[in-house]
C-alpha positions, 0 to 999 in steps of 0.5 A: 500500500505505501507504494500507491500512496507514494505514487499518489503523492508524486502525481499530486506534486506534478499537478501542483507544479503544473498549476503553479506554472500556469498561475505564475505566467498567467498562461492558458495551460501549465504542464509538468512532466516526470522523467524515468529518473524522477526529475521534473520539468515544468512549462506553460503555454507559449504564444509568440507570433513566431512560435506556439506550443502547448504547455505539454509540448513545451514541458516535453521539449524541456525534458528531452533537451535536458537528456530525458529519453522517456517520461513516466507521467505528465500533468496538465492544468487549465481549461482542457478536458482532454488532450489534443491530438498533437499532444498525444503524438508528442507523448507517444514519442516519449512513451508516457505511461500516465496523463493527469488532467486537472482544472484551473484549481488543480482538481483532477478531472481524469487520469489516462494510463497511456496517450 
């Protein structure tokens, strides 16, 4: 049982990190990813005239550019009810096994086991 509790605490941490990125930057979405070694990466939606990235895409880019090869979990916070097709494709590239979606207040809406 303690393992389930530890996993739930780690998932809650991801949601908190994603929420804080969204709030801090006033972005539409925030995302946090956890890699195969337990390191976390956080990002928010990027909306520049020359570059648009979802929070999930930005967080995955941060992780991959830091050397992560696979991601254990991702949390996304915002008004999203389900992942966009482009986000699913990115998550499939890095073999994510768990996707947590939460509303703007950090209340978990869904948990996907794979994208």
